[in-house]
mmCIF file of the N, C-alpha and C atoms, coordinates in Angstrom:
data_MODEL
# 
_entry.id   MODEL 
# 
loop_
_atom_site.group_PDB 
_atom_site.id 
_atom_site.type_symbol 
_atom_site.label_atom_id 
_atom_site.label_alt_id 
_atom_site.label_comp_id 
_atom_site.label_asym_id 
_atom_site.label_entity_id 
_atom_site.label_seq_id 
_atom_site.pdbx_PDB_ins_code 
_atom_site.Cartn_x 
_atom_site.Cartn_y 
_atom_site.Cartn_z 
_atom_site.occupancy 
_atom_site.B_iso_or_equiv 
_atom_site.pdbx_formal_charge 
_atom_site.auth_seq_id 
_atom_site.auth_comp_id 
_atom_site.auth_asym_id 
_atom_site.auth_atom_id 
_atom_site.pdbx_PDB_model_num 
ATOM 1   N N  . MET A 1 1  ? -13.851 -29.608 -38.463 1.00 0.00 ? 1  MET A N  1 
ATOM 2   C CA . MET A 1 1  ? -14.193 -28.599 -37.314 1.00 0.00 ? 1  MET A CA 1 
ATOM 3   C C  . MET A 1 1  ? -15.758 -28.689 -37.030 1.00 0.00 ? 1  MET A C  1 
ATOM 4   N N  . LYS A 1 2  ? -15.877 -29.065 -35.745 1.00 0.00 ? 2  LYS A N  1 
ATOM 5   C CA . LYS A 1 2  ? -17.395 -29.030 -35.773 1.00 0.00 ? 2  LYS A CA 1 
ATOM 6   C C  . LYS A 1 2  ? -18.005 -27.731 -35.471 1.00 0.00 ? 2  LYS A C  1 
ATOM 7   N N  . GLU A 1 3  ? -19.266 -27.917 -35.955 1.00 0.00 ? 3  GLU A N  1 
ATOM 8   C CA . GLU A 1 3  ? -20.043 -26.429 -35.523 1.00 0.00 ? 3  GLU A CA 1 
ATOM 9   C C  . GLU A 1 3  ? -19.767 -25.430 -34.198 1.00 0.00 ? 3  GLU A C  1 
ATOM 10  N N  . LEU A 1 4  ? -19.783 -24.506 -34.491 1.00 0.00 ? 4  LEU A N  1 
ATOM 11  C CA . LEU A 1 4  ? -19.457 -23.503 -33.224 1.00 0.00 ? 4  LEU A CA 1 
ATOM 12  C C  . LEU A 1 4  ? -20.680 -22.708 -32.838 1.00 0.00 ? 4  LEU A C  1 
ATOM 13  N N  . ASP A 1 5  ? -20.767 -22.125 -31.844 1.00 0.00 ? 5  ASP A N  1 
ATOM 14  C CA . ASP A 1 5  ? -21.538 -21.523 -31.455 1.00 0.00 ? 5  ASP A CA 1 
ATOM 15  C C  . ASP A 1 5  ? -21.006 -20.031 -31.132 1.00 0.00 ? 5  ASP A C  1 
ATOM 16  N N  . TRP A 1 6  ? -21.227 -19.313 -32.233 1.00 0.00 ? 6  TRP A N  1 
ATOM 17  C CA . TRP A 1 6  ? -20.421 -18.061 -32.319 1.00 0.00 ? 6  TRP A CA 1 
ATOM 18  C C  . TRP A 1 6  ? -21.362 -16.976 -31.643 1.00 0.00 ? 6  TRP A C  1 
ATOM 19  N N  . LYS A 1 7  ? -20.726 -16.176 -30.667 1.00 0.00 ? 7  LYS A N  1 
ATOM 20  C CA . LYS A 1 7  ? -21.500 -14.901 -30.046 1.00 0.00 ? 7  LYS A CA 1 
ATOM 21  C C  . LYS A 1 7  ? -20.547 -13.594 -30.667 1.00 0.00 ? 7  LYS A C  1 
ATOM 22  N N  . GLN A 1 8  ? -21.385 -12.675 -30.711 1.00 0.00 ? 8  GLN A N  1 
ATOM 23  C CA . GLN A 1 8  ? -20.800 -11.109 -30.697 1.00 0.00 ? 8  GLN A CA 1 
ATOM 24  C C  . GLN A 1 8  ? -21.054 -10.540 -29.585 1.00 0.00 ? 8  GLN A C  1 
ATOM 25  N N  . PRO A 1 9  ? -20.297 -9.560  -29.324 1.00 0.00 ? 9  PRO A N  1 
ATOM 26  C CA . PRO A 1 9  ? -20.609 -8.311  -28.476 1.00 0.00 ? 9  PRO A CA 1 
ATOM 27  C C  . PRO A 1 9  ? -21.840 -7.798  -28.436 1.00 0.00 ? 9  PRO A C  1 
ATOM 28  N N  . GLY A 1 10 ? -22.550 -7.584  -27.293 1.00 0.00 ? 10 GLY A N  1 
ATOM 29  C CA . GLY A 1 10 ? -24.115 -6.800  -27.654 1.00 0.00 ? 10 GLY A CA 1 
ATOM 30  C C  . GLY A 1 10 ? -23.881 -5.759  -28.137 1.00 0.00 ? 10 GLY A C  1 
ATOM 31  N N  . ALA A 1 11 ? -22.669 -4.497  -28.062 1.00 0.00 ? 11 ALA A N  1 
ATOM 32  C CA . ALA A 1 11 ? -22.524 -3.306  -28.662 1.00 0.00 ? 11 ALA A CA 1 
ATOM 33  C C  . ALA A 1 11 ? -22.220 -3.302  -30.328 1.00 0.00 ? 11 ALA A C  1 
ATOM 34  N N  . CYS A 1 12 ? -22.233 -4.719  -30.634 1.00 0.00 ? 12 CYS A N  1 
ATOM 35  C CA . CYS A 1 12 ? -22.254 -4.663  -32.491 1.00 0.00 ? 12 CYS A CA 1 
ATOM 36  C C  . CYS A 1 12 ? -23.778 -4.604  -32.946 1.00 0.00 ? 12 CYS A C  1 
ATOM 37  N N  . GLY A 1 13 ? -24.732 -4.880  -32.062 1.00 0.00 ? 13 GLY A N  1 
ATOM 38  C CA . GLY A 1 13 ? -26.247 -4.833  -32.373 1.00 0.00 ? 13 GLY A CA 1 
ATOM 39  C C  . GLY A 1 13 ? -26.235 -5.605  -33.869 1.00 0.00 ? 13 GLY A C  1 
ATOM 40  N N  . ASP A 1 14 ? -26.589 -5.169  -35.037 1.00 0.00 ? 14 ASP A N  1 
ATOM 41  C CA . ASP A 1 14 ? -26.759 -5.687  -36.154 1.00 0.00 ? 14 ASP A CA 1 
ATOM 42  C C  . ASP A 1 14 ? -25.904 -5.377  -37.055 1.00 0.00 ? 14 ASP A C  1 
ATOM 43  N N  . GLY A 1 15 ? -24.450 -4.850  -36.621 1.00 0.00 ? 15 GLY A N  1 
ATOM 44  C CA . GLY A 1 15 ? -23.247 -4.667  -37.403 1.00 0.00 ? 15 GLY A CA 1 
ATOM 45  C C  . GLY A 1 15 ? -22.565 -5.919  -38.010 1.00 0.00 ? 15 GLY A C  1 
ATOM 46  N N  . ASN A 1 16 ? -21.996 -5.727  -39.103 1.00 0.00 ? 16 ASN A N  1 
ATOM 47  C CA . ASN A 1 16 ? -21.254 -6.730  -39.873 1.00 0.00 ? 16 ASN A CA 1 
ATOM 48  C C  . ASN A 1 16 ? -19.671 -6.635  -39.895 1.00 0.00 ? 16 ASN A C  1 
ATOM 49  N N  . ASN A 1 17 ? -19.109 -5.805  -38.822 1.00 0.00 ? 17 ASN A N  1 
ATOM 50  C CA . ASN A 1 17 ? -17.858 -5.851  -38.758 1.00 0.00 ? 17 ASN A CA 1 
ATOM 51  C C  . ASN A 1 17 ? -17.526 -6.011  -37.353 1.00 0.00 ? 17 ASN A C  1 
ATOM 52  N N  . CYS A 1 18 ? -17.661 -7.204  -36.482 1.00 0.00 ? 18 CYS A N  1 
ATOM 53  C CA . CYS A 1 18 ? -17.562 -7.417  -35.236 1.00 0.00 ? 18 CYS A CA 1 
ATOM 54  C C  . CYS A 1 18 ? -17.000 -8.545  -34.830 1.00 0.00 ? 18 CYS A C  1 
ATOM 55  N N  . PRO A 1 19 ? -16.170 -8.682  -33.712 1.00 0.00 ? 19 PRO A N  1 
ATOM 56  C CA . PRO A 1 19 ? -15.398 -9.904  -33.501 1.00 0.00 ? 19 PRO A CA 1 
ATOM 57  C C  . PRO A 1 19 ? -16.642 -10.678 -33.001 1.00 0.00 ? 19 PRO A C  1 
ATOM 58  N N  . GLU A 1 20 ? -16.378 -12.198 -33.045 1.00 0.00 ? 20 GLU A N  1 
ATOM 59  C CA . GLU A 1 20 ? -17.016 -13.246 -32.699 1.00 0.00 ? 20 GLU A CA 1 
ATOM 60  C C  . GLU A 1 20 ? -16.045 -14.206 -31.994 1.00 0.00 ? 20 GLU A C  1 
ATOM 61  N N  . VAL A 1 21 ? -16.657 -14.874 -31.087 1.00 0.00 ? 21 VAL A N  1 
ATOM 62  C CA . VAL A 1 21 ? -16.153 -15.760 -30.294 1.00 0.00 ? 21 VAL A CA 1 
ATOM 63  C C  . VAL A 1 21 ? -16.839 -17.004 -29.838 1.00 0.00 ? 21 VAL A C  1 
ATOM 64  N N  . ALA A 1 22 ? -16.256 -18.038 -30.023 1.00 0.00 ? 22 ALA A N  1 
ATOM 65  C CA . ALA A 1 22 ? -16.845 -19.601 -29.602 1.00 0.00 ? 22 ALA A CA 1 
ATOM 66  C C  . ALA A 1 22 ? -15.949 -20.175 -28.735 1.00 0.00 ? 22 ALA A C  1 
ATOM 67  N N  . ILE A 1 23 ? -16.718 -20.398 -27.485 1.00 0.00 ? 23 ILE A N  1 
ATOM 68  C CA . ILE A 1 23 ? -16.056 -20.964 -26.412 1.00 0.00 ? 23 ILE A CA 1 
ATOM 69  C C  . ILE A 1 23 ? -16.147 -22.464 -26.228 1.00 0.00 ? 23 ILE A C  1 
ATOM 70  N N  . THR A 1 24 ? -15.248 -23.632 -26.349 1.00 0.00 ? 24 THR A N  1 
ATOM 71  C CA . THR A 1 24 ? -15.484 -24.825 -25.952 1.00 0.00 ? 24 THR A CA 1 
ATOM 72  C C  . THR A 1 24 ? -14.649 -25.294 -24.808 1.00 0.00 ? 24 THR A C  1 
ATOM 73  N N  . PRO A 1 25 ? -15.058 -26.485 -24.325 1.00 0.00 ? 25 PRO A N  1 
ATOM 74  C CA . PRO A 1 25 ? -13.930 -26.696 -23.392 1.00 0.00 ? 25 PRO A CA 1 
ATOM 75  C C  . PRO A 1 25 ? -12.662 -26.702 -23.686 1.00 0.00 ? 25 PRO A C  1 
ATOM 76  N N  . GLU A 1 26 ? -12.315 -27.284 -24.603 1.00 0.00 ? 26 GLU A N  1 
ATOM 77  C CA . GLU A 1 26 ? -10.757 -27.405 -25.038 1.00 0.00 ? 26 GLU A CA 1 
ATOM 78  C C  . GLU A 1 26 ? -10.189 -26.102 -25.625 1.00 0.00 ? 26 GLU A C  1 
ATOM 79  N N  . ALA A 1 27 ? -11.049 -24.895 -26.318 1.00 0.00 ? 27 ALA A N  1 
ATOM 80  C CA . ALA A 1 27 ? -10.245 -23.946 -26.907 1.00 0.00 ? 27 ALA A CA 1 
ATOM 81  C C  . ALA A 1 27 ? -11.208 -22.843 -26.985 1.00 0.00 ? 27 ALA A C  1 
ATOM 82  N N  . VAL A 1 28 ? -10.866 -21.395 -27.329 1.00 0.00 ? 28 VAL A N  1 
ATOM 83  C CA . VAL A 1 28 ? -11.452 -20.359 -27.533 1.00 0.00 ? 28 VAL A CA 1 
ATOM 84  C C  . VAL A 1 28 ? -11.251 -20.136 -29.060 1.00 0.00 ? 28 VAL A C  1 
ATOM 85  N N  . TYR A 1 29 ? -12.227 -19.893 -29.866 1.00 0.00 ? 29 TYR A N  1 
ATOM 86  C CA . TYR A 1 29 ? -11.999 -19.372 -31.122 1.00 0.00 ? 29 TYR A CA 1 
ATOM 87  C C  . TYR A 1 29 ? -12.430 -18.101 -31.250 1.00 0.00 ? 29 TYR A C  1 
ATOM 88  N N  . VAL A 1 30 ? -11.702 -17.348 -32.164 1.00 0.00 ? 30 VAL A N  1 
ATOM 89  C CA . VAL A 1 30 ? -11.904 -16.053 -32.348 1.00 0.00 ? 30 VAL A CA 1 
ATOM 90  C C  . VAL A 1 30 ? -12.044 -15.412 -34.055 1.00 0.00 ? 30 VAL A C  1 
ATOM 91  N N  . ARG A 1 31 ? -12.856 -14.841 -34.515 1.00 0.00 ? 31 ARG A N  1 
ATOM 92  C CA . ARG A 1 31 ? -12.805 -14.564 -35.855 1.00 0.00 ? 31 ARG A CA 1 
ATOM 93  C C  . ARG A 1 31 ? -13.553 -12.973 -35.825 1.00 0.00 ? 31 ARG A C  1 
ATOM 94  N N  . SER A 1 32 ? -13.259 -12.497 -37.021 1.00 0.00 ? 32 SER A N  1 
ATOM 95  C CA . SER A 1 32 ? -14.096 -11.336 -37.426 1.00 0.00 ? 32 SER A CA 1 
ATOM 96  C C  . SER A 1 32 ? -15.375 -11.602 -38.539 1.00 0.00 ? 32 SER A C  1 
ATOM 97  N N  . SER A 1 33 ? -16.643 -10.966 -38.119 1.00 0.00 ? 33 SER A N  1 
ATOM 98  C CA . SER A 1 33 ? -17.746 -11.529 -38.851 1.00 0.00 ? 33 SER A CA 1 
ATOM 99  C C  . SER A 1 33 ? -17.485 -10.954 -40.555 1.00 0.00 ? 33 SER A C  1 
ATOM 100 N N  . LEU A 1 34 ? -16.238 -10.345 -40.462 1.00 0.00 ? 34 LEU A N  1 
ATOM 101 C CA . LEU A 1 34 ? -16.069 -10.071 -42.118 1.00 0.00 ? 34 LEU A CA 1 
ATOM 102 C C  . LEU A 1 34 ? -15.318 -10.828 -42.889 1.00 0.00 ? 34 LEU A C  1 
ATOM 103 N N  . LEU A 1 35 ? -14.410 -11.754 -41.870 1.00 0.00 ? 35 LEU A N  1 
ATOM 104 C CA . LEU A 1 35 ? -13.628 -12.811 -42.605 1.00 0.00 ? 35 LEU A CA 1 
ATOM 105 C C  . LEU A 1 35 ? -13.834 -13.905 -41.701 1.00 0.00 ? 35 LEU A C  1 
ATOM 106 N N  . PRO A 1 36 ? -15.144 -14.612 -41.764 1.00 0.00 ? 36 PRO A N  1 
ATOM 107 C CA . PRO A 1 36 ? -15.646 -15.926 -40.949 1.00 0.00 ? 36 PRO A CA 1 
ATOM 108 C C  . PRO A 1 36 ? -14.841 -17.207 -41.139 1.00 0.00 ? 36 PRO A C  1 
ATOM 109 N N  . ASP A 1 37 ? -13.889 -17.223 -42.122 1.00 0.00 ? 37 ASP A N  1 
ATOM 110 C CA . ASP A 1 37 ? -13.170 -18.394 -42.595 1.00 0.00 ? 37 ASP A CA 1 
ATOM 111 C C  . ASP A 1 37 ? -11.854 -18.214 -41.676 1.00 0.00 ? 37 ASP A C  1 
ATOM 112 N N  . ALA A 1 38 ? -11.453 -17.030 -41.428 1.00 0.00 ? 38 ALA A N  1 
ATOM 113 C CA . ALA A 1 38 ? -10.055 -16.826 -40.878 1.00 0.00 ? 38 ALA A CA 1 
ATOM 114 C C  . ALA A 1 38 ? -10.316 -16.894 -39.214 1.00 0.00 ? 38 ALA A C  1 
ATOM 115 N N  . ILE A 1 39 ? -9.998  -17.959 -38.421 1.00 0.00 ? 39 ILE A N  1 
ATOM 116 C CA . ILE A 1 39 ? -10.457 -18.436 -37.417 1.00 0.00 ? 39 ILE A CA 1 
ATOM 117 C C  . ILE A 1 39 ? -8.873  -18.528 -36.359 1.00 0.00 ? 39 ILE A C  1 
ATOM 118 N N  . ALA A 1 40 ? -8.893  -17.720 -35.347 1.00 0.00 ? 40 ALA A N  1 
ATOM 119 C CA . ALA A 1 40 ? -7.804  -18.171 -34.512 1.00 0.00 ? 40 ALA A CA 1 
ATOM 120 C C  . ALA A 1 40 ? -8.283  -18.909 -33.257 1.00 0.00 ? 40 ALA A C  1 
ATOM 121 N N  . GLN A 1 41 ? -7.478  -19.956 -32.791 1.00 0.00 ? 41 GLN A N  1 
ATOM 122 C CA . GLN A 1 41 ? -7.503  -20.862 -31.807 1.00 0.00 ? 41 GLN A CA 1 
ATOM 123 C C  . GLN A 1 41 ? -6.641  -20.623 -30.875 1.00 0.00 ? 41 GLN A C  1 
ATOM 124 N N  . LEU A 1 42 ? -7.346  -20.206 -29.338 1.00 0.00 ? 42 LEU A N  1 
ATOM 125 C CA . LEU A 1 42 ? -6.381  -20.039 -28.392 1.00 0.00 ? 42 LEU A CA 1 
ATOM 126 C C  . LEU A 1 42 ? -6.915  -21.049 -27.355 1.00 0.00 ? 42 LEU A C  1 
ATOM 127 N N  . THR A 1 43 ? -5.663  -21.180 -26.436 1.00 0.00 ? 43 THR A N  1 
ATOM 128 C CA . THR A 1 43 ? -6.137  -22.030 -25.168 1.00 0.00 ? 43 THR A CA 1 
ATOM 129 C C  . THR A 1 43 ? -6.894  -21.128 -24.301 1.00 0.00 ? 43 THR A C  1 
ATOM 130 N N  . PRO A 1 44 ? -7.600  -21.758 -23.336 1.00 0.00 ? 44 PRO A N  1 
ATOM 131 C CA . PRO A 1 44 ? -8.524  -20.919 -22.360 1.00 0.00 ? 44 PRO A CA 1 
ATOM 132 C C  . PRO A 1 44 ? -7.524  -20.214 -21.517 1.00 0.00 ? 44 PRO A C  1 
ATOM 133 N N  . THR A 1 45 ? -6.392  -20.604 -21.171 1.00 0.00 ? 45 THR A N  1 
ATOM 134 C CA . THR A 1 45 ? -5.164  -19.616 -20.610 1.00 0.00 ? 45 THR A CA 1 
ATOM 135 C C  . THR A 1 45 ? -4.876  -18.162 -21.394 1.00 0.00 ? 45 THR A C  1 
ATOM 136 N N  . GLU A 1 46 ? -4.514  -18.620 -22.593 1.00 0.00 ? 46 GLU A N  1 
ATOM 137 C CA . GLU A 1 46 ? -4.090  -17.541 -23.639 1.00 0.00 ? 46 GLU A CA 1 
ATOM 138 C C  . GLU A 1 46 ? -5.345  -16.604 -23.645 1.00 0.00 ? 46 GLU A C  1 
ATOM 139 N N  . TRP A 1 47 ? -6.438  -17.013 -23.818 1.00 0.00 ? 47 TRP A N  1 
ATOM 140 C CA . TRP A 1 47 ? -7.751  -16.286 -23.956 1.00 0.00 ? 47 TRP A CA 1 
ATOM 141 C C  . TRP A 1 47 ? -7.756  -15.457 -22.401 1.00 0.00 ? 47 TRP A C  1 
ATOM 142 N N  . ARG A 1 48 ? -7.721  -16.002 -21.390 1.00 0.00 ? 48 ARG A N  1 
ATOM 143 C CA . ARG A 1 48 ? -8.099  -15.195 -20.200 1.00 0.00 ? 48 ARG A CA 1 
ATOM 144 C C  . ARG A 1 48 ? -6.779  -14.014 -20.110 1.00 0.00 ? 48 ARG A C  1 
ATOM 145 N N  . ASP A 1 49 ? -5.471  -14.415 -20.449 1.00 0.00 ? 49 ASP A N  1 
ATOM 146 C CA . ASP A 1 49 ? -4.652  -13.602 -20.667 1.00 0.00 ? 49 ASP A CA 1 
ATOM 147 C C  . ASP A 1 49 ? -4.909  -12.444 -21.700 1.00 0.00 ? 49 ASP A C  1 
ATOM 148 N N  . LEU A 1 50 ? -5.267  -12.641 -22.716 1.00 0.00 ? 50 LEU A N  1 
ATOM 149 C CA . LEU A 1 50 ? -5.997  -11.680 -23.722 1.00 0.00 ? 50 LEU A CA 1 
ATOM 150 C C  . LEU A 1 50 ? -7.040  -10.616 -23.455 1.00 0.00 ? 50 LEU A C  1 
ATOM 151 N N  . VAL A 1 51 ? -7.879  -11.328 -22.673 1.00 0.00 ? 51 VAL A N  1 
ATOM 152 C CA . VAL A 1 51 ? -9.034  -10.310 -22.213 1.00 0.00 ? 51 VAL A CA 1 
ATOM 153 C C  . VAL A 1 51 ? -8.331  -9.519  -20.872 1.00 0.00 ? 51 VAL A C  1 
ATOM 154 N N  . SER A 1 52 ? -7.603  -10.165 -20.224 1.00 0.00 ? 52 SER A N  1 
ATOM 155 C CA . SER A 1 52 ? -6.901  -9.535  -19.015 1.00 0.00 ? 52 SER A CA 1 
ATOM 156 C C  . SER A 1 52 ? -5.970  -8.165  -19.716 1.00 0.00 ? 52 SER A C  1 
ATOM 157 N N  . SER A 1 53 ? -5.474  -8.625  -20.662 1.00 0.00 ? 53 SER A N  1 
ATOM 158 C CA . SER A 1 53 ? -4.634  -7.184  -21.466 1.00 0.00 ? 53 SER A CA 1 
ATOM 159 C C  . SER A 1 53 ? -5.347  -6.412  -21.827 1.00 0.00 ? 53 SER A C  1 
ATOM 160 N N  . ILE A 1 54 ? -6.211  -6.683  -22.453 1.00 0.00 ? 54 ILE A N  1 
ATOM 161 C CA . ILE A 1 54 ? -7.311  -5.595  -23.048 1.00 0.00 ? 54 ILE A CA 1 
ATOM 162 C C  . ILE A 1 54 ? -7.952  -4.790  -21.926 1.00 0.00 ? 54 ILE A C  1 
ATOM 163 N N  . ARG A 1 55 ? -8.513  -5.526  -21.005 1.00 0.00 ? 55 ARG A N  1 
ATOM 164 C CA . ARG A 1 55 ? -9.005  -4.973  -19.888 1.00 0.00 ? 55 ARG A CA 1 
ATOM 165 C C  . ARG A 1 55 ? -8.151  -3.877  -19.055 1.00 0.00 ? 55 ARG A C  1 
ATOM 166 N N  . ALA A 1 56 ? -6.791  -4.073  -19.116 1.00 0.00 ? 56 ALA A N  1 
ATOM 167 C CA . ALA A 1 56 ? -5.766  -3.427  -18.391 1.00 0.00 ? 56 ALA A CA 1 
ATOM 168 C C  . ALA A 1 56 ? -5.498  -2.514  -19.432 1.00 0.00 ? 56 ALA A C  1 
ATOM 169 N N  . GLY A 1 57 ? -5.989  -2.080  -20.764 1.00 0.00 ? 57 GLY A N  1 
ATOM 170 C CA . GLY A 1 57 ? -5.662  -1.027  -21.630 1.00 0.00 ? 57 GLY A CA 1 
ATOM 171 C C  . GLY A 1 57 ? -4.173  -1.108  -22.246 1.00 0.00 ? 57 GLY A C  1 
ATOM 172 N N  . GLU A 1 58 ? -3.554  -2.596  -22.263 1.00 0.00 ? 58 GLU A N  1 
ATOM 173 C CA . GLU A 1 58 ? -2.515  -2.590  -22.876 1.00 0.00 ? 58 GLU A CA 1 
ATOM 174 C C  . GLU A 1 58 ? -2.414  -2.461  -24.360 1.00 0.00 ? 58 GLU A C  1 
ATOM 175 N N  . PHE A 1 59 ? -3.628  -2.521  -24.733 1.00 0.00 ? 59 PHE A N  1 
ATOM 176 C CA . PHE A 1 59 ? -3.548  -2.411  -26.350 1.00 0.00 ? 59 PHE A CA 1 
ATOM 177 C C  . PHE A 1 59 ? -4.028  -0.851  -26.882 1.00 0.00 ? 59 PHE A C  1 
ATOM 178 N N  . ASP A 1 60 ? -4.535  -0.225  -25.645 1.00 0.00 ? 60 ASP A N  1 
ATOM 179 C CA . ASP A 1 60 ? -4.899  1.085   -26.037 1.00 0.00 ? 60 ASP A CA 1 
ATOM 180 C C  . ASP A 1 60 ? -3.843  2.164   -26.606 1.00 0.00 ? 60 ASP A C  1 
ATOM 181 N N  . VAL A 1 61 ? -4.098  2.931   -27.733 1.00 0.00 ? 61 VAL A N  1 
ATOM 182 C CA . VAL A 1 61 ? -3.077  3.909   -28.383 1.00 0.00 ? 61 VAL A CA 1 
ATOM 183 C C  . VAL A 1 61 ? -3.321  5.322   -28.128 1.00 0.00 ? 61 VAL A C  1 
# 
């Protein structure tokens, strides 16, 4: 896999337990800063659906 440009949410600050995302034209990669070798790969459509579901509160408990 080529080198990816990982981004963390601004709310994480200097924390070490944060989600990280790398976006390429072909895919969106997601990982935890605690487990950087465990990477999930999503299509752009899957990523948009996930973000929409999070914003809609579908994962709130």
